[in-house]
C-alpha positions in Angstrom: 124.9 -0.4 65.7 125.2 3.2 64.5 123.4 6.5 64.2 122.3 7.1 60.6 120.7 10.5 60.9 120.1 13.3 63.5 117.7 16.2 63.4 117.5 19.1 65.9 115.0 21.8 66.6 115.7 24.6 69.1 118.4 22.5 70.9 120.9 24.8 72.6 122.4 27.0 69.8 120.8 25.1 67.0 117.5 26.5 65.5 117.1 23.7 63.0 119.7 21.2 61.7 119.9 17.8 60.0 122.8 15.5 59.5 123.5 12.2 57.8 126.4 10.2 59.3 128.7 7.4 58.2 128.8 4.2 60.2 132.5 4.6 61.3 134.2 7.9 62.1 132.4 11.3 62.0 134.0 14.6 62.9 132.7 18.0 63.8 135.2 20.8 63.1 135.0 24.5 63.8 135.8 27.3 66.1 134.9 27.3 69.7 131.2 28.2 70.3 129.8 27.0 67.0 128.1 24.0 68.6 130.4 21.0 68.1 130.0 19.8 71.7 126.2 20.4 71.6 125.9 17.9 68.7 127.6 15.3 70.9 125.3 16.2 73.7 122.2 15.7 71.5 123.5 12.1 70.7 124.0 11.6 74.4 120.4 12.8 75.1 119.0 10.2 72.7 120.9 7.4 74.4 120.6 8.2 78.1 117.5 10.6 78.2 119.6 13.4 79.6 122.3 15.9 78.8 125.9 15.0 79.7 126.5 18.6 80.7 123.3 20.2 82.0 120.8 18.1 84.0 118.1 20.8 83.9 116.2 19.9 80.7 114.6 23.3 80.2 118.1 25.0 80.2 118.9 23.1 77.0 116.1 24.8 75.1 117.3 27.5 72.7 117.1 31.0 74.1 113.6 32.5 73.8 112.0 29.3 72.5 109.5 27.1 74.2 110.7 23.6 73.4 113.3 21.5 71.8 113.2 18.3 69.8 115.9 15.8 69.0 115.3 12.9 66.7 117.7 10.1 65.6 117.5 7.2 63.2 119.7 4.2 64.2 120.6 0.9 62.6 120.6 -1.6 65.4 121.0 -5.4 64.8 120.0 -4.8 61.2 116.7 -3.0 62.1 116.0 0.7 62.0 115.1 2.4 65.3 113.7 5.9 65.4 114.1 7.7 68.7 112.3 10.9 69.6 113.1 13.3 72.5 110.9 16.3 73.2 111.2 18.8 76.0 108.7 21.7 76.5 108.9 24.2 79.3 106.9 23.2 82.4 105.9 19.9 80.7 107.1 16.4 81.3 109.9 15.2 79.0 108.8 12.8 76.2 110.7 9.9 74.8 109.4 7.7 72.0 110.8 4.6 70.3 109.3 4.0 66.8 106.5 6.5 67.6 105.5 4.7 70.8 105.9 6.6 74.1 107.9 5.1 76.9 106.0 4.7 80.2 109.3 5.0 82.1 112.4 6.6 80.8 114.4 3.9 82.6 113.0 1.4 80.0 115.1 3.2 77.3 118.4 3.0 79.1 120.7 0.4 77.6 119.0 0.3 74.2 121.6 2.6 72.6 124.8 2.4 74.7 127.0 5.5 74.5 130.3 6.6 76.0 131.3 10.3 76.2 134.9 11.4 76.6 135.1 15.1 77.5 137.4 17.7 79.1 134.7 17.8 81.9 135.7 14.2 82.9 138.4 15.9 85.0 135.7 16.2 87.7 136.1 12.4 88.3 139.5 13.2 89.7 139.1 16.7 91.2 135.5 16.3 92.4 133.9 14.5 95.3 133.0 10.9 95.6 129.5 11.6 94.3 131.1 12.2 90.8 132.7 8.8 90.8 129.6 7.1 92.1 127.7 8.7 89.1 130.4 7.2 86.8 129.8 3.7 88.2 126.1 4.1 88.1 126.2 5.4 84.5 128.3 2.4 83.3 126.4 -0.4 85.2 122.9 0.9 84.5 123.5 0.7 80.7 123.7 -3.1 80.9 121.9 -4.0 84.2 118.3 -3.0 84.4 117.9 -4.3 87.9 120.7 -2.1 89.1 119.0 1.0 87.7 115.7 0.0 89.4 117.6 -0.6 92.7 119.3 2.8 92.5 115.9 4.5 92.0 114.4 2.6 95.0 117.4 3.2 97.2 117.6 6.9 96.5 113.9 7.3 97.2 114.1 5.5 100.5 117.3 7.4 101.5 115.7 10.8 100.7 112.6 9.9 102.9 114.8 8.6 105.7 116.8 11.8 105.7 113.6 13.9 105.7 112.4 12.0 108.8 115.8 12.5 110.6 115.5 16.3 110.0 111.9 16.3 111.1 112.7 14.4 114.3 115.3 17.1 115.2 112.9 19.9 114.4 110.1 18.5 116.5 112.4 17.3 119.3 111.2 13.7 119.2 112.5 10.4 117.7 110.3 7.6 116.3 112.5 4.6 115.7 109.7 2.5 114.2 109.0 5.1 111.4 112.7 5.3 110.7 113.1 1.5 110.5 110.4 1.4 107.7 112.7 3.4 105.4 115.9 1.7 106.6 114.4 -1.7 105.6 113.6 -0.3 102.2 117.3 0.7 101.7 118.9 -2.6 102.7 117.9 -5.0 100.0 118.6 -2.7 97.0 121.7 -1.4 98.8 123.2 -4.8 99.2 122.5 -5.7 95.5 124.1 -2.4 94.4 127.1 -3.1 96.5 127.6 -6.5 95.0 127.2 -5.1 91.5 129.7 -2.4 92.1 132.2 -4.8 93.6 131.9 -7.1 90.6 132.1 -4.2 88.2 135.4 -2.8 89.7 136.9 -6.3 89.8 136.2 -6.9 86.1 136.8 -3.3 85.0 140.3 -3.0 86.5 142.3 -5.3 84.2 140.5 -3.8 81.2 141.4 -0.3 82.4 145.0 -1.3 83.0 145.3 -2.7 79.5 144.1 0.5 77.9 146.2 2.7 80.2 149.3 0.8 79.3 148.5 1.3 75.6 147.7 5.0 75.8 150.5 5.9 78.2 153.0 3.8 76.2 153.7 1.8 79.3 155.2 4.7 81.1 152.9 4.7 84.2 151.3 2.2 86.5 147.6 2.9 87.2 144.8 1.2 89.1 141.3 1.3 90.5 140.0 0.4 94.0 136.4 0.3 95.3 135.9 1.9 98.7 132.7 1.0 100.6 131.5 0.9 104.2 129.9 -2.5 103.3 133.4 -4.1 103.1 133.2 -4.0 106.9 130.1 -6.1 107.3 126.4 -6.6 106.5 124.4 -3.5 105.6 121.7 -4.2 108.2 124.3 -4.4 111.0 126.0 -1.2 109.8 122.7 0.7 109.7 121.9 -0.5 113.2 125.2 0.7 114.6 124.7 4.1 112.9 121.3 5.0 114.2 122.4 7.2 117.1 125.0 9.0 114.9 122.3 9.5 112.2 120.0 11.0 114.8 122.6 13.5 115.9 123.8 14.3 112.3 120.2 14.5 111.0 121.1 12.4 107.9 122.0 8.8 106.9 125.7 8.5 107.6 126.0 4.9 106.4 125.3 3.2 103.1 126.3 2.7 99.5 125.7 6.5 99.0 129.0 6.9 100.7 130.9 4.6 98.3 133.9 5.8 96.3 135.9 4.7 93.3 139.6 5.3 94.1 141.7 6.4 91.1 145.3 5.5 91.6 148.6 6.3 89.9 151.7 4.5 91.1 149.7 3.2 94.0 148.8 6.7 95.2 145.7 8.9 94.7 145.6 10.4 91.2 144.1 13.6 92.6 147.3 14.4 94.6 150.0 12.8 92.6 149.0 12.9 88.9 150.2 15.6 86.6 147.8 17.3 84.2 149.0 15.0 81.3 148.8 11.9 83.5 145.3 12.8 84.6 144.1 13.2 81.0 145.7 9.9 79.9 144.2 8.2 83.0 140.7 9.5 82.2 140.9 8.6 78.6 141.9 5.0 79.4 139.1 4.8 82.0 136.5 5.8 79.4 137.9 3.4 76.8 137.7 0.7 79.4 134.1 1.7 80.0 133.5 1.3 76.3 135.0 -2.2 76.2 133.1 -3.2 79.3 129.7 -2.2 78.0 130.4 -3.7 74.6 131.4 -7.1 76.0 128.3 -7.3 78.3 125.7 -5.8 76.0 126.8 -7.4 72.7 126.7 -3.9 71.0 129.4 -1.5 70.3 128.5 1.7 72.2 128.6 5.0 70.2 131.9 6.7 71.2 131.8 10.5 71.6 135.2 12.1 71.8 135.0 15.8 72.7 138.2 17.9 72.3 140.4 14.9 73.3 143.5 16.3 71.5 143.9 19.2 73.9 146.9 18.8 76.2 148.0 15.4 74.7 151.3 15.1 72.9 151.3 13.9 69.3 152.5 10.3 70.2 149.6 9.8 72.5 147.1 11.3 70.0 148.5 8.8 67.4 148.0 5.9 69.9 144.4 6.9 70.6 143.5 7.3 66.9 145.1 4.0 66.1 143.2 2.3 68.9 139.7 3.6 68.2 139.9 3.1 64.5 140.3 -0.6 65.0 137.3 -3.0 64.3 136.8 -3.4 68.1 135.2 0.0 68.0 132.1 1.0 66.2 130.8 4.4 65.3 132.8 7.3 66.6 132.2 11.1 66.8 135.1 13.5 67.3 135.2 17.2 67.7 138.2 19.4 67.0 138.9 23.0 66.1 141.0 22.1 63.1 139.5 20.1 60.1 143.0 20.0 58.6 144.4 18.3 61.7 141.6 15.8 61.7 142.0 15.1 58.0 145.7 14.5 58.3 145.4 12.2 61.4 142.5 10.2 60.1 143.9 9.6 56.6 146.7 7.7 58.2 144.2 5.2 59.7 143.0 4.1 56.3 139.4 4.1 57.7 136.3 5.7 56.3 135.5 9.1 57.9 133.4 12.2 57.3 134.2 15.7 58.5 131.4 18.3 59.1 132.6 21.9 59.1 130.4 24.0 61.4 
């Protein structure tokens, strides 16, 4: 599977632009601020119905314009797929596949798997547990439709339950029966989400460790660990035990929305013990493992987006990365860098087909 062509209208800094891509390695070179990363984000939009960087759709419209349009033509399993994304201010976002509107955006997720590697990934280490849950959700939902539907149902019930708890505190009353209605709607999808995450981390860990050993040249020992309150017992019993605490705190203190993915280096948290170089190596290995995991389960090679990955990595690690992603186990790749000469030199050594677009 690969992206054959891309057209943009009023997307971020692009007024109008069209590109024809190769099926293997495509590079965007140019100074900072010319729009290299925005092109990767447009590809991400067409795959996952949202920006990687800015979740507010209207803020991705070019300044002083009223709409943006992104269109892509893909070759998938030998067939051409035309995907359209349109966003107009104060209007619902539109997604079409071969000129037919989607009734639900979630129906599109997984059709065109994608993995983005970006300097912004550092938030997985430095940010809160919500960032790492988003990472798990983003990987699993690209191959498991039930998981995505469960997340939507769980988050809706959780939000309604929290509204009730705040309302009870404001009114000075407590209606257990009303609360239980939303609690029950959290339990079944929550338990399925827990099992999916547990299975995901168990299967992902050895894949991640393989990539980390390759990228780090075997210099560091790294791992992953899934932290969840549901390790302690059934979800229903945990929710029952937490009712009084929830009433006092005015929000749901127990559930899979408290899960975390622990990132470890040498058996200790990466956040406290990893150097800047170790963190970048760790995150790159994690994203490459994400790629392999989705590829093996979906049967398609995800499109790999590498945004400014050469920053802060020494030359030996850069060589390892390029050697790795140019192999046949990877499909179409998009790379951004400030230097077309550096890209040309590195990629020629791979012997693989590539195209460089100077912006």
